[in-house]
C-alpha positions as CSV (number, residue, x, y, z in Angstrom):
1,M,118.8,25.0,-76.2
2,I,115.5,25.1,-74.6
3,Q,113.4,22.3,-75.8
4,I,110.0,21.5,-75.4
5,A,108.5,18.2,-76.1
6,G,111.6,17.5,-78.6
7,F,110.9,20.9,-80.2
8,S,113.6,23.6,-79.9
9,L,112.6,27.1,-79.0
10,S,114.1,28.4,-82.3
11,S,111.6,26.1,-84.4
12,I,108.7,26.8,-82.3
13,S,109.0,30.4,-82.8
14,G,109.8,29.9,-86.4
15,A,106.6,28.2,-87.1
16,L,104.6,30.4,-85.0
17,F,105.9,33.7,-86.6
18,S,105.8,32.2,-90.2
19,L,103.6,32.7,-93.4
20,D,102.0,29.2,-92.5
21,S,100.8,30.2,-89.1
22,V,98.9,33.4,-90.9
23,Y,97.6,31.2,-93.6
24,V,96.2,28.9,-90.5
25,V,94.8,31.6,-88.7
26,T,93.1,33.0,-91.7
27,G,91.4,29.5,-92.8
28,L,90.4,28.9,-89.0
29,V,88.3,32.5,-89.2
30,L,86.7,31.4,-92.6
31,W,85.8,28.0,-90.9
32,I,84.0,30.3,-88.2
33,F,82.4,32.2,-91.0
34,A,81.3,29.2,-92.6
35,A,79.6,27.9,-89.4
36,M,77.8,31.1,-88.8
37,S,76.2,31.0,-92.5
38,F,75.3,27.1,-91.9
39,R,73.4,28.3,-89.2
40,D,71.8,31.8,-90.6
41,R,68.2,30.2,-91.3
42,A,67.5,33.9,-92.7
43,N,69.7,33.0,-95.5
44,K,67.7,31.0,-98.1
45,R,71.0,30.0,-99.5
46,R,73.1,29.5,-96.7
47,A,74.3,26.2,-97.8
48,G,76.2,27.7,-100.8
49,S,77.5,30.5,-98.7
50,G,78.5,28.3,-96.1
51,L,80.2,25.8,-98.4
52,F,82.1,28.2,-100.6
53,W,84.1,29.9,-97.3
54,L,84.6,26.4,-95.8
55,I,86.5,25.2,-99.3
56,L,88.1,28.6,-99.3
57,G,89.2,28.1,-95.5
58,M,90.4,24.6,-96.2
59,I,92.6,25.9,-98.9
60,F,94.3,28.3,-96.5
61,V,94.8,25.7,-93.8
62,F,95.8,23.0,-95.9
63,G,97.2,24.9,-98.8
64,G,101.0,23.8,-98.0
65,V,100.1,20.0,-98.2
66,L,97.4,19.3,-100.6
67,P,98.3,18.2,-103.9
68,H,98.0,21.1,-106.3
69,W,95.7,19.8,-108.5
70,L,93.2,19.2,-105.6
71,T,93.7,22.7,-104.9
72,G,92.8,23.6,-108.5
73,L,89.3,21.1,-107.9
74,L,88.7,23.0,-104.9
75,V,89.0,26.3,-106.8
76,L,86.8,25.4,-109.5
77,A,84.2,24.3,-107.1
78,M,84.2,27.6,-105.5
79,V,83.8,29.1,-109.1
80,G,80.9,26.7,-109.5
81,I,79.1,27.6,-106.1
82,D,79.3,31.3,-107.0
83,G,78.6,30.9,-110.8
84,M,75.1,29.3,-109.5
85,G,74.5,32.4,-107.5
86,R,75.1,30.1,-104.4
87,V,76.7,32.8,-102.3
88,Q,74.6,35.3,-100.5
89,R,74.6,38.0,-97.8
90,G,73.1,36.5,-94.7
91,H,71.5,38.3,-91.6
92,Y,73.7,39.8,-89.1
93,D,71.7,41.1,-86.0
94,E,72.9,44.7,-86.7
95,S,72.3,47.4,-84.4
96,T,70.6,50.6,-85.2
97,K,71.5,53.7,-86.6
98,G,71.0,55.1,-83.5
99,E,72.9,52.9,-81.3
100,Q,75.7,53.1,-84.1
101,A,75.8,56.8,-83.4
102,E,75.5,56.7,-80.0
103,R,78.2,54.1,-79.7
104,A,80.7,56.3,-82.0
105,L,80.1,59.2,-79.6
106,R,81.2,56.8,-76.6
107,L,84.3,55.8,-78.5
108,G,85.5,58.7,-79.8
109,N,89.0,59.1,-81.3
110,R,89.4,55.2,-79.6
111,I,88.1,53.8,-82.6
112,F,91.3,54.3,-84.4
113,I,93.5,52.2,-82.5
114,P,92.6,48.9,-84.1
115,V,93.3,50.7,-87.4
116,L,96.3,52.0,-86.4
117,A,97.5,48.7,-84.6
118,I,97.8,47.0,-88.1
119,P,100.4,49.1,-89.5
120,V,102.5,49.4,-86.2
121,V,102.6,45.6,-85.8
122,T,103.2,45.4,-89.6
123,F,106.4,47.4,-89.3
124,G,107.7,46.1,-86.1
125,F,107.6,42.8,-87.3
126,A,109.8,43.9,-90.7
127,I,112.1,46.1,-88.6
128,V,112.8,43.0,-86.3
129,F,113.2,40.5,-89.2
130,R,115.7,43.0,-90.7
131,L,117.6,43.2,-87.6
132,L,117.5,39.2,-87.3
133,K,119.0,39.0,-91.1
134,L,115.9,37.6,-92.0
135,D,113.7,38.4,-95.1
136,A,112.0,41.7,-94.1
137,N,109.4,41.4,-97.1
138,R,108.3,38.1,-95.7
139,G,108.2,39.7,-91.9
140,A,106.1,42.4,-93.2
141,L,103.6,39.7,-94.5
142,V,103.6,37.9,-91.1
143,G,103.5,41.2,-89.5
144,L,100.4,42.3,-91.5
145,G,98.7,38.5,-90.1
146,F,99.6,39.4,-86.3
147,G,98.6,43.1,-87.1
148,G,95.1,41.9,-87.8
149,L,95.2,39.8,-84.4
150,S,96.0,42.9,-82.7
151,A,93.3,44.9,-84.2
152,M,90.9,42.3,-83.3
153,A,92.0,42.1,-79.7
154,A,91.8,45.7,-79.3
155,C,88.5,46.1,-80.9
156,L,87.5,43.6,-78.0
157,W,89.5,45.7,-75.5
158,I,87.7,49.1,-76.3
159,T,84.1,48.0,-77.1
160,R,84.1,45.3,-74.3
161,D,82.1,43.4,-76.9
162,S,81.8,39.6,-77.0
163,V,84.3,37.2,-79.2
164,R,80.8,36.5,-81.1
165,T,80.2,39.7,-82.2
166,L,83.3,40.4,-83.3
167,M,82.9,37.1,-85.5
168,Q,79.8,38.5,-86.4
169,E,80.7,41.7,-88.0
170,G,83.8,40.3,-89.4
171,R,81.5,38.0,-91.3
172,R,79.3,40.9,-92.1
173,L,82.1,42.8,-93.9
174,N,83.4,39.4,-95.3
175,D,80.1,38.6,-97.1
176,A,79.7,42.4,-98.2
177,M,83.0,41.5,-100.3
178,G,81.7,38.5,-101.4
179,A,83.5,36.2,-104.0
180,V,86.0,39.0,-104.7
181,N,87.6,37.9,-101.7
182,I,89.6,35.3,-103.5
183,L,90.8,38.2,-105.9
184,P,94.2,38.3,-104.5
185,Q,94.9,34.6,-105.1
186,L,93.5,34.8,-108.5
187,L,95.9,37.6,-109.1
188,A,98.9,35.7,-107.6
189,S,97.8,32.5,-109.7
190,L,97.9,35.1,-112.7
191,G,101.2,36.5,-111.7
192,V,102.9,33.4,-111.6
193,I,101.6,32.2,-115.1
194,F,103.0,35.5,-116.6
195,T,106.3,35.1,-114.9
196,A,106.5,31.4,-116.3
197,A,105.4,32.7,-119.7
198,R,108.0,35.6,-119.5
199,V,105.5,38.1,-120.5
200,G,107.1,40.8,-118.3
201,D,110.1,40.4,-120.3
202,L,108.1,40.7,-123.5
203,I,106.1,43.8,-122.5
204,A,109.5,45.2,-121.5
205,S,111.3,44.8,-124.8
206,G,108.5,46.3,-126.6
207,I,108.4,49.3,-124.4
208,Y,112.3,49.7,-124.6
209,R,111.6,49.8,-128.4
210,I,109.3,52.7,-128.0
211,I,111.0,54.8,-124.8
212,P,114.6,55.5,-124.5
213,A,116.2,53.4,-121.5
214,D,117.5,56.4,-119.9
215,N,113.9,58.1,-120.1
216,L,112.9,57.3,-116.6
217,F,109.9,59.8,-116.6
218,L,108.3,58.0,-119.5
219,L,109.1,54.7,-118.3
220,V,107.3,55.5,-115.0
221,F,104.5,57.0,-117.1
222,A,104.1,53.7,-119.0
223,N,104.1,51.9,-115.8
224,C,101.3,53.6,-114.2
225,L,99.5,53.7,-117.5
226,G,99.9,50.0,-118.2
227,M,98.8,49.4,-114.2
228,A,95.7,51.5,-114.7
229,L,94.7,49.6,-118.0
230,F,95.3,46.1,-116.2
231,T,92.9,47.3,-113.2
232,I,90.2,48.6,-115.7
233,V,90.1,45.4,-117.4
234,M,90.2,43.1,-114.0
235,G,87.3,45.6,-113.0
236,I,85.3,44.5,-115.9
237,H,85.8,41.1,-115.6
238,L,84.7,41.4,-112.0
239,L,81.4,43.2,-112.5
240,P,79.6,39.8,-112.4
241,F,80.9,38.9,-109.1
242,R,79.9,42.1,-107.7
243,S,76.4,41.9,-109.0
């Protein structure tokens, strides 16, 4: 077996193509956004914005080794920063509408290449993981991360822009979403709590008392209705974040 500096090739590839590597890359990108926010003189709340993304990047990079209580404190710190209104959009040196229209006309349908690269790479990873008898679901998640990197590379190749411009546009989109970016982590935490409390089993037992187990249509309808109501409730609670 091929070894590099005492590490086998299989262990290196396993570490590279893992969820941990995707999390680390995500954290590094967030750190770049944080650095840009700290240097954004036009943003009067650049300190709070930069600190928010710095902490989130720290959670992504070191989340696998940090004690759970410390991660929880970091999340509470982020909630406090955003709750005090210290997270704000900055200045991005955006091009004019005319320049955007001219570039869109010049690029044409090639602009869809980065968009299509993400699902193609994602499905490719899932298929490779399945062929290797590995978890295809994990492969899809890893592929989604590498699909994002492929899309970034495709954008640079198509537009011939600099990496700084790429990061600046990424920061603009990231800031447009704001604190809602942590919604996936919050929902995942909520799912863990629901699973531990067996809330799903409780709801399922209640549904089965009303709807017969062999009536698939009504069961699917109840599931869709429940998900819609849950989304509405979450949306109402997120209105303060959007404002």
